[in-house]
N, C-alpha and C positions, 0 to 999 in steps of 0.2 A: 331628875324631876318626876314625880307621880303623876302620870296622864294616861288617858284613855281617849278612844275616837268615838264620836257619836255619827252615826252614819244616817241615811236618808230615813230609813226604816225606823230609827230611834225617835225621829221627831213628832210622829203622832202621839207619843207619850210625853214628850217634852212640852209640847205646846199645849194639850190637854191641861195639864197641871198647872202651867204658866198662866194659861187663862182664868183658871180658877182663882189662883192667888193675885191676879190682876186686879180683882174687886170691882169689876165693872170696867176697868180701863185696861191701859197697857196694849192697846191694839187689837185688831180682830184676829182671830185663830186662822181664817181663811187666808188673810194676808201673810201671816207667818208661814204657813204652809207652803203658800206660792212662792214666798221669798227663798225658803230653802230648796223648794223643788227646782228653781232655775239656778241655784248655785251648785246643786249636787247632782249634777247631769251624768256623771259616771258611777258605778258601784263602788270603786275603790275611792271615791273622794269622801272625806269626812271632815269633822271639825275637832281639833285637838283641844280637849279639855283638860286643864291642869290644874290640881290642888293648889290653893294659895300657901298651904304649909310647906309645900316643897320648892316653890319658886324663889328665886334669889331676891334677898331684901333690897336691892337697889336697882333692880330692873324696874323701868318705867312702864305704865299701864295707860291705856286710851279708853274713855268711854264714849261710845257711838250710840245714839238713840234717834228715834223720829219725834218731831213735835209740831204740833198743830191739832186740828179736828180730827178726832177718830172717823166720822162721817166722811169727811173729805179724802182720808186715806184709804178708805173702803171705795170710792168712786174712782180715784185718780190713780192709785197704785203707788209703789216706793221700791227703789232698789238703788240705782247707781248713786243717788245722792248721798247715802251713807259711805259710799267709797270716796267720793269727793271731800266729805268732812274728814275722814281720817287722813287722807293725803294731805289735806291743809294743817291738820293739827302735826303730823308727822315731820313736815317741814318746819314747824315751830320748834319743835324738839330738836331737829338737827341744828337750826340756827343757835340753840343754847347748848351744843355739844352732846347731845343725849341721843338716846335711840328708843323707839317705841316698841318695846319687846313683846307685851301682851295686850289684848283687848279684854273689856268687860262690860257686863250690862249694867246700865244705870238703874234699871228697875226691872221688876217680873210683870209679864204679860205676854199674851199670845203672839204678839208682834215683836215688842221691845226687847224681850229677852232674846229673840234670834236675831235682832238687827245687827249686833257686832258680829253674830257667828256668819251672817252673810259675807260681811266685810273679811272675816277670819278666811273663809275658802277663798275669796278673790285675792287676798294680799298673802297668803300663808303665812299667817300670824296664829298663835295659840290663844285660846280664851281662857281667863281665870274662872274657876267654879265658885263665883260669888256674885253678888249685886250690892247695888247702893242703898237697898230699901227693904227687901223682902216682900215687897207689893209693888202695886203701881201707885203713881202720885201725880197730882195735876200740875204742881209748880215747882220750880227749883227751890223756893223757899220751904216747901213742905218735904223736905229731904233730909235723910240723914246725914250725908256728906258736909252739908254746910254746918250741921249742928256739931258736928265734931271738928271742925274748923280746916276743912279741906277747900283750897280757893276754886272758885268757878271763873276766874280770869286766868288765862284768856279762854273766850268761847268762840267756838268757829261754827258758822252756820252754811248750809249749802243747799241748792236746789238741783233739779233734775238736769239742768241745763250746765251745771258747773260753776254757776254764779257763787261766790264765797264771801261771807261777811265775817271779819274777825273783829270781835268785840273785847277790850279791855277796860275794866272798871277801875277807877281811882282806888278804892277799896276793893281788894282781890276777895273779900267775903260779902261783897254786897249782893247778894242773890235778889234782892228786890229790883234793882236796876237791871241785872242781867236778865231776869225773867221778862221784866218790862219789854226790854228791847228785843230780847229773843221773840217774843209774841208778835211785836210789830213786824220784824222781819218775816216771821211764820205767815203772818197774814199776807204780806207783799207777796211772798212766795206760794200764794195761792192755799194758803192754810197746811200746806205740806212741805216740810223740809226735814233736813238731818242736821243734828248739832252734835258737838264733840266737846266737852270741857272736864272739869274737876281733875287735873293732872296730879299726879301722886305716883310714888313709889311703890313696890309690892308690900315692904314693912309697914307703912302706913294704912295700905288698904286692908291687910290682915286686922289691924286695931279698930278700924272705922266701919266695916262692911258686914253684911250679913253673908256667912261663909256657907259653902257647899249648898247653895240654893239652885243651882240648875239641877243638881242631882236629887234634891227635894222634889222638883217639878216633875223630873221624870218618875219618882217613885209614886207621886200622887196620881199621874197621869195613868201608869199602869195599873194601880188599883182600880181606877174608874173604868178603864178599858177592858180589864180583865173582868170585872163584875158585869159589865155588858156582854161580853162574849159567853160567860158562865151562867147567864141568865139572872144574876142576883142584883139587888138594889145598888145601883152605882151612888145615889146619894149617900147611903150608910157607908159605902168604900171610901168615898171622899172626906167623909167625916172622921173615919177612924186614921185614914193615912195622913191627914192634915191636923189632927188633934183639934178639932172643931166642935161647934155646936149646932144643931137644926134649930132655926129660928121659927119657920113656917114653910108649909108646903100649900100651895095654892095657884089660882089662875090669875095672870096679869089681866086687870080690867082696864086701865088706863095709863098712858105714858104721856107726858108733856115734855117736849125737849125744845130748846132753842141754841144756836150758836152764836157765841159772842166772844170777839177777839180771840179765835181760835180753841175756844172751849166749848163742850157740849153742857148746857145745864138742864136740869129736869127733876122730875118725880115720876116713880114707878108706883103704882097701886097694885097692891096684891089682895085678893079675897080668897081665905082658906078653905081649903077641902078636906074632906076626911075629918080626921081627929081634931084638924082645926077650923071645921066648920064653924061660922059665927064669928071668926077673928079675922082682923084686917091688919095689914102692915103697909107703911109708906115708907119709901127709900128716896132720900134727896141726894142728888149727885152732882159733882162738878166734873166730868169726864170719869173720875172715880165714884163709888158710892162713899158719901161722907157719914149719913146719919140714917138709921133705920128706926122708926117710930112703931111702937105697939098701937099705941093711940095718941090723939093730941097730947103733947106735953110729956109723954112717957117714953123713953128712950128704950131701945132694945139693944142697939150696939151703935158705936161711934169710932171714929178714926183716933189713933193710928190703926185700932184693930181691923181685921178685914170682913167686909161684907160681900159675900161672894153669891154668885148667882149659877145655878144650872138647871137643865131641864131635867125632869124625873126621869127621863130615859137616858140620861147619862152625857148630855152636851154642856160643858161650860160655857157660859155666856159673858159678853161685853154689854154695857149699856148700847152700843151702836147696833146690837144683834137681837135685841129684846123687840118683841111683838105683842100686841094685844091679844088675849085668848091662848098664850103659851102657859103649859102646866110646869111650874117650876118649883124648885126648893132655894130656900135662902139659908146660907152657912154662914155662922159667925166664926172667925177664926183669930186667936190672940195675936197681936202685933209681935214679931222678934223682940227679943230682950234689950237689944239696943236702942230700941224707941222707948221702952218702958223705963229703963234706968237713967235716961237723960232729963233732967229737970225740965227742959223745955220740949219734951217729946209730944206732949199735948198742945202747948201754946202756940207752935208754929202752924196749926190747924184754926186756931181760934177765929181768925178774920174771915174764913169760910163759913164755919158753922154758926157764928153769931148771926150771920145773914140768914142762915136756914132757919134760926129761931131757938137754937140752944145756948144757954148763956152760963149753964152751970159748969162745975169741973168735971174733970175726966173720970169716967166710970168703966173699970175693966169689964170685958164682955162675961168673964166668968162670974161676976157679981151681980150682973143685969139678968142673967139666965137663971 
């Protein structure tokens, strides 16, 4: 197998890139850095990262992530519940006569990208260089794997005390029911828990996933951090490394947020500065950024394309980290091709963005800019 090792010093880049691609969600980078610092306590320790193309077809993969409110994760911390979720799923594999050979992230984000890597260190299991979305997503329904027919049953949820809930849906592809129950459990677990689901082998993972996404995060993070060190513009570096578009630079003038059933809902208002002086932008989010508005009724970018925030000094941001008065840039990044080529790649988001006020068809970011 083709593999390399990510050491503690590599995660400043990995997590910076993952936070940008998290599109406002995916967990706080501080939480991700703390998680990996607690796992990689010795210089010789690292995460074995394996290319999906080189892994055996029939070996089985486990996805582990956090689920709940990003604000709650920041306040309460997260660690061992991810191991409890993996252990429970591994027991289910063993009951079926199979073995969990690899871990894989379910999404990109400063926290959820590295959640399986924490487990990988604790359990000495390699991680596949791929993920299920190429971005962060707020719901199981708004994910690539269900679109491509990967079952979300069984689903395992675990809290910090080691309490475990195992969910089987009658229809293994019933993401709506799985999401509903998972959110109720997350709420019961004080808005923070780990979950493991989407069981598949490596051959299936190659066909339905965004490949080499961990490496992409690392490269974007290197570009951002390298620009900061060299005294160059980190926003331009991020745009070039991600093949993105600058939507606006300005000051955050207002943020409205409320947490409902494990989600952070809200709107971020930005007033343009310098060449954007006189322009405004509003971004509606449900954990992740859903839709950016140039003005009332005129979209600037929309899911599944990525709407990403970073400070002009080079710090990628989640919606749990933003504050009024911050000077930021908004970067739009085209969604991975697996989103765009699927006929329902936009429809799975419609129930969210219609509530925001957008009822038209999907418009790719490259056409909107």
